C-alpha positions in Angstrom: -7.5 -64.2 6.0 -11.2 -64.8 5.6 -12.5 -65.2 2.2 -15.2 -62.4 2.6 -15.6 -59.4 4.9 -16.9 -60.3 8.3 -18.9 -58.1 10.5 -15.6 -57.2 12.3 -14.1 -56.0 9.0 -17.0 -54.2 8.3 -17.3 -52.6 12.0 -13.5 -51.5 11.9 -13.8 -50.2 8.5 -16.6 -47.9 9.4 -14.9 -46.7 12.7 -11.7 -45.7 10.8 -13.8 -44.1 8.3 -15.4 -42.0 11.1 -12.1 -41.4 12.9 -13.4 -43.4 16.0 -12.1 -46.3 18.3 -13.7 -49.5 19.3 -15.4 -50.2 22.6 -15.0 -53.9 23.1 -17.1 -55.2 25.7 -16.7 -58.7 27.4 -19.3 -60.7 29.3 -19.4 -64.4 30.1 -22.3 -66.4 28.6 -24.7 -67.6 31.0 -23.6 -65.4 34.0 -25.2 -65.3 36.3 -28.1 -67.0 34.4 -29.3 -67.3 30.9 -31.9 -64.7 30.8 -29.8 -62.1 32.6 -26.8 -62.7 30.5 -29.1 -62.7 27.3 -30.6 -59.3 28.6 -26.9 -57.7 29.1 -25.8 -58.9 25.7 -28.9 -57.6 24.0 -28.3 -54.2 25.7 -24.6 -53.7 25.1 -24.8 -52.2 21.6 -27.2 -49.5 22.8 -24.8 -49.0 25.7 -21.9 -48.2 23.2 -20.4 -51.6 22.6 -18.8 -51.6 19.1 -17.9 -55.3 19.5 -18.9 -57.7 21.9 -16.7 -60.8 23.3 -18.4 -63.5 25.0 -16.4 -65.7 27.1 -17.3 -69.4 26.9 -17.2 -70.8 30.5 -14.6 -73.3 31.1 -13.4 -75.2 34.2 -9.8 -74.0 34.1 -9.6 -70.5 32.6 -5.9 -70.0 33.0 -5.4 -66.5 31.5 -8.3 -65.2 33.5 -8.1 -63.4 36.9 -10.5 -64.1 39.8 -13.3 -62.0 38.5 -13.9 -63.8 35.2 -12.8 -67.2 36.9 -15.7 -66.6 39.2 -18.0 -65.7 36.5 -17.3 -68.9 34.5 -17.7 -70.9 37.5 -21.2 -69.3 38.1 -22.3 -70.1 34.5 -21.2 -73.5 34.7 -22.9 -74.0 38.2 -26.3 -73.2 36.5 -25.6 -75.4 33.5 -23.9 -73.3 30.9 -22.8 -75.2 27.8 -21.1 -74.4 24.5 -24.5 -75.0 22.8 -26.2 -72.8 25.2 -23.6 -70.2 24.1 -24.2 -70.5 20.4 -28.0 -70.3 21.2 -27.3 -67.0 23.0 -25.9 -65.7 19.8 -28.3 -67.0 17.6 -31.1 -65.2 19.8 -29.0 -61.9 19.6 -29.0 -62.1 15.8 -32.7 -62.1 15.7 -32.7 -58.5 16.4 -29.1 -57.3 15.7 -27.4 -58.4 12.6 -24.6 -55.9 12.7 -22.7 -55.9 15.8 -19.8 -58.1 15.7 -19.7 -61.0 18.1 -16.4 -62.8 19.1 -16.3 -66.0 21.3 -13.3 -66.1 23.6 -12.1 -69.1 25.7 -10.2 -72.2 25.7 -9.6 -75.1 23.5 -10.7 -77.9 25.4 -14.6 -77.5 24.9 -14.2 -76.9 21.2 -12.2 -80.0 21.0 -14.9 -82.2 22.5 -17.6 -80.4 20.4 -15.7 -81.1 17.2 -13.5 -78.3 15.7 -15.0 -78.5 12.1 -18.9 -78.8 13.6 -18.0 -76.0 15.9 -16.9 -73.8 13.4 -19.8 -74.6 11.1 -22.3 -74.0 14.1 -20.7 -70.8 15.1 -20.9 -69.4 11.6 -24.5 -70.3 11.5 -25.3 -68.9 14.8 -23.8 -65.5 13.8 -20.4 -65.6 15.5 -17.6 -63.5 13.7 -14.6 -64.2 15.3 -12.7 -66.5 17.6 -9.9 -66.1 20.4 -8.6 -69.2 21.7 -5.9 -68.2 24.1 -4.2 -71.6 24.5 -3.8 -72.7 20.8 -0.3 -71.2 19.7 0.4 -70.5 16.0 2.1 -74.0 15.8 -1.1 -75.7 16.1 -2.9 -73.7 13.5 -4.4 -76.7 11.9 -6.5 -77.5 14.9 -8.7 -74.6 14.6 -7.1 -71.5 13.1 -7.2 -72.6 9.6 -10.6 -74.4 9.9 -12.2 -71.3 11.4 -10.5 -69.0 8.5 -11.8 -71.3 5.6 -15.1 -71.5 7.3 -15.4 -67.6 7.2 -14.6 -66.7 10.7 -11.8 -64.3 12.0 -9.3 -65.8 14.2 -7.6 -63.4 16.4 -4.6 -63.7 18.2 -3.0 -62.2 21.6 0.3 -60.5 21.4 1.9 -59.7 24.9 4.5 -57.6 26.3 7.0 -60.8 25.8 6.0 -61.1 22.1 9.3 -60.1 20.6 10.0 -59.0 16.8 11.2 -62.5 16.0 7.9 -64.3 17.4 5.5 -61.6 16.1 5.5 -62.7 12.4 4.3 -66.4 13.8 1.5 -64.7 15.8 0.3 -62.5 13.1 0.8 -65.1 10.4 -2.9 -66.5 10.3 -4.7 -63.6 12.3 -7.6 -61.8 11.0 -10.3 -59.2 12.3 -7.7 -57.6 14.7 -4.8 -58.2 17.0 -5.6 -58.2 20.5 -2.7 -56.7 22.6 -2.5 -57.8 26.2 -1.3 -54.7 27.9 0.3 -56.3 31.0 2.4 -59.5 31.7 -0.2 -61.7 33.8 -3.9 -62.4 34.2 -7.2 -60.4 33.5 -7.9 -57.4 35.7 -4.7 -58.0 37.7 -3.0 -54.4 37.1 -3.2 -51.1 35.4 -1.7 -50.9 31.8 1.3 -48.3 31.4 0.5 -45.9 28.5 4.1 -45.5 27.4 4.8 -49.1 27.3 1.5 -49.8 25.6 2.0 -47.2 23.0 5.6 -48.6 22.2 4.2 -52.0 21.6 1.2 -51.0 19.6 3.4 -48.9 17.2 5.9 -52.2 17.0 2.8 -54.5 16.2 1.7 -52.1 13.8 4.9 -52.0 12.0 4.2 -55.7 11.1 0.4 -55.7 10.1 -2.2 -53.5 8.8 -4.7 -55.1 11.2 -6.5 -52.8 13.8 -4.8 -53.4 17.2 -7.1 -53.3 20.3 -5.5 -53.3 23.7 -7.1 -55.4 26.9 -6.4 -56.4 30.3 -6.4 -54.2 33.2 -8.6 -51.5 31.8 -11.2 -50.7 34.7 -12.4 -47.0 34.2 -13.7 -44.7 31.5 -10.4 -42.5 31.9 -8.1 -45.5 31.6 -10.4 -46.7 28.5 -9.9 -43.1 27.1 -6.2 -43.3 27.6 -5.8 -46.8 26.0 -7.9 -46.2 23.2 -5.9 -42.9 22.1 -3.0 -45.0 21.4 -4.7 -48.0 19.7 -7.7 -48.8 17.5 -9.8 -49.9 20.6 -10.2 -50.8 24.2 -11.4 -54.2 25.6 -12.8 -54.3 28.9 -14.1 -57.4 30.9 -13.3 -57.9 34.4 -14.8 -54.8 35.7 -18.2 -55.6 33.7 -18.3 -59.3 35.3 -17.5 -57.5 38.7 -20.6 -55.6 38.2 -22.7 -58.6 37.6 -21.1 -60.3 40.7 -21.9 -57.1 42.8 -25.6 -57.4 41.6 -26.4 -60.6 43.3 -28.4 -61.3 46.2 -27.2 -63.7 48.9 -28.3 -66.6 47.1 -26.4 -65.6 44.0 -29.4 -64.6 42.0 -29.5 -61.5 39.9 -31.1 -58.6 41.7 -33.8 -56.7 39.5 -31.0 -53.7 38.9 -28.4 -56.2 37.8 -28.9 -55.5 33.7 -29.2 -51.9 34.1 -26.1 -51.6 36.5 -23.7 -53.3 33.9 -25.2 -51.4 31.1 -24.8 -48.1 32.7 -21.3 -48.9 33.5 -20.8 -50.3 29.9 -22.1 -46.9 28.6 -19.5 -45.1 30.9 -16.7 -46.9 29.5 -17.9 -46.4 26.1 -18.0 -42.6 26.4 -14.4 -42.9 27.7 -13.5 -44.4 24.5 -15.4 -42.0 22.5 -13.4 -39.4 24.1 -10.2 -40.5 22.5 -12.0 -40.8 19.0 
């Protein structure tokens, strides 16, 4: 576990005390351009996001569906880098020192950046946690343990195929929360089924005191409410990045209404989660 409470630990404690669930909003750093992406990020807390996940663009995001893959490609095309993503968080922290920020992505860019340097720079920028989908527990020394020692939460994914024999390994060095992937497959590919999700959330909770949030396939306020009612929170990503894509002109530039469109959708999803509280 991280040595001292992070913003994630504090936020989940506050939500639990208030009997509320977490709305976790995902956006891709630099999509469709740095200024628009930064404006969306800045507006998400007021729109109701309790926690924000920022995707680190990567050329081969194997766990992501077409919408998030496309957002990653848009960001890379305009030159988004890992340094640029950390700068984005740093700027956000100038006006918001309480909303937890989690960076989500793949190990390759972090490896090239340098794991120890990345942990140090991420912490200094105001990052609270990491989700690195292609680093299994067997490779905890690569990044997970340095992150924990550096004061960052390291958040693991559990899936429908993570059985009781595997689960203790997944949970061993997990902190912040457990991210339960509600469907087998890529992001945005299907709708989660409440009964099976509820059973798996309960199973995970029997192994850990950490909050369990559920993501993948949640696209509507109604689905967000349904999932949040059986977990500690709901993560929504694909439909938000689709809203970005649908607010671009023929040249791929953000239309004037892009930011407001995304934030309105976020507020509607947040309202759904809040109904479950």
